[in-house]
N, C-alpha and C positions, 0 to 999 in steps of 0.2 A: 403476437411478439413475447422473447422469454425476456424477463427479467436481467439476470444473473449467470455467467459463463465462468468457471472457476476454472482454471490452467494450471495442472500438474506434469511435473517432469517424471513424476513415479514413483519420487520420496517418501518412503512410510509416514512423515510427519504430515506431508501434504494430504496425503490420503486420509489421514485417520480427521484429518481439520474436516475434508471434506463431510465425512460420515458423521462430525459431531455438528454440522453445520446445514446439514442437507434439505432443512426443511425451508431456509432461506435463498437456498441455490438452486437453479434450473438443470443446469449439465456439467458434468464434469468434463472438461477438455483435454484431452493428450496432448502435450507440445510438439512431440514427436510428428504428430497428424495433425498439426493446426490447418496447414494448409487444405488441408478436407473440409474444414469449417468454415461456413458460411458467418462471420461474427456480426455481419451487420442483424442478425436475428437477435441480436442482446443488447437489450438496453446497457448494460454495464458488462465488464470483464477484469477480475481480477488475478493478477500476475502474483502469487505468493511470492515471499522469501525462500532466496536460493534454489532460485531454480535454473535450469540448465541454461548457462550464458552462451554458450556456442549455438545452440536450439533457437535461443530470442533473437540472438544475431542474423541467423538462417531465415526467419520467419520475420525480421523488422521493416518489411515493407509490407507486409500484409498488416503488422501491428499498427503502423504508421498512417495506413489507409484509412482504417478501423476510426482510429481517433479523429484524422481530418475530416473524416465523413459525417461526424457529430455522435460518435461514440466515448463510451465515458469510460475511461481507464483507470485502474487503480494497481498501479506497481510498489510491491516491495522490497527493499535491497536486502541484502548485498545481490542486485543482479545488472548496476552499470549500466541503467538506462543513457548515463550519458554519453554510450559507446554505438545506441541503434537507434534512439528515437532522435528522429530528427525534425520531426513538426513542430515542435516547439525547440529553443535551447535548454538543456538541461547542463547546471553548472553544481558539479558535483567536485568535492575537495576531500582530501584524506583527513580525518579529523577522529581519534580515538577519543573513548569515552576516559575521563580523567582518573578515575574509581573503580574499576568494572565491579568491586564489591562493595559499594557505597553502601548496597540492600541490609549490608549484615551489620553496619556499623550504627549504633545506638543514634538518633536523631539525624542519619543520613540520607542525602539527597543526589540527586541527578542532576547536572546543571543544565537544567531546560524550563522552561514555564510556559503557558497556553497566551500568547499576547494577543488572542480576539476570542476571550470566552463565550461571545456570542455564538460565536462558528456553532452550528447545529451540531460538527460529529464534537466538538469540545463540550457542548451540553450532553452528546450523548455516554461520553468517556472522560470521567474526569481526571486532572494529569497524574495522579498516582498509580493509575492502569494504563498511562503511555509512557512510564518509566522503567524502564528495567537496564537496557545499553544500546547502541546505537553504533552504524556502520558508516562512518562517514558524515557531510553535511550537504546541505545547496546552498548555493549564493540565492538568495532570494529575487526571483521573477518580479518583476514592476508590477505586474498585471494578475496577481496570484495573491491569494489571501493564506496568510501563515497561522497554521495549526499548533505547530508546536517549534518553539524555537529554543535554541543554546542561549545561554545565560548573554546579556548585553548584546543581544542580537548579532552573535559571530558569525550565524549560520541558521539555517532552517531544517529541521528535520522531518516536519510534513507540511505540505500546505496544499492546498486546491486552486486550480488555475484553469481559466476559461482558455478555450483554444478556436480561433477561426474556425468558421464551416458548423459552430453547434458543438464543437465537442469540450470535451473538459477532464482533464488529468489531476489526480490524487496522487502526488510521489511522496514516498515514507522512505527512513532513512533504519527504520526497526524494523525488527523480524519475530514477529507474533504468531507467525503459523508453525515454524521451526520449533519452537519452545513448547505452546501448548500440545502440539504434536506429540513431541517427545514428554508429555508431562512433569515439563521441569520450569518453573518460573511463574508465580500463580497469578503475577499482574498482566500474563499474557492471557490466559485465560479470561480474566474480565475484559482486558481491551477487546477481545473478539467477541465476548459475551455481547457488549454492548456496538461494536462496528456492523457485524451481520443485520441485525434488526434495524439499526439504522440506514443501512446501504437496501434494504429489503424496502422500507419505507421512504426511501429517497429516491429510487426508479420507478416506483409506485406513483408517487406525487408528480414526478418529472411528465408524465406519459407517454 
């Protein structure tokens, strides 16, 4: 069984990310040909930010089947998984970053925090490396563990949710692949430098 499959729409930033983190990834999967791939051979599937939404919806049944069958699915926005993921309810809502240029201001911060600093992903990636901006937010699922929340718990930007049947979903409204692949926003590179080693170890420990 393979550890991690990386889905790409063919976007240049996604292809660059695959090359940069290939040592942690087992296969590049072209989204247009997803129906030709047996997803159950992977312990985890990553869908990076800014994937083709029409193709995600076209392959929704396959992705839902993977998750409900015990797969580990990681989805970054803005992919509007609330429109194609139905194994679990995803409650996304529109919410813009208060100040998209906060990182250019002395002492600036994005309005987010880590509510569960003991979560292994929060331990692998510090708050500063999770903050640049975001695309909407999620209402918090009752059985999920929040990883990155808006101030005052207005919404959740990253959460980790167990799924009936042994599946697992990590949902995120931040977009590290796009920025890292285009070599813009250093925090996104630091995020992925922490994320992929963590994910590789996580799926190997999962068995």
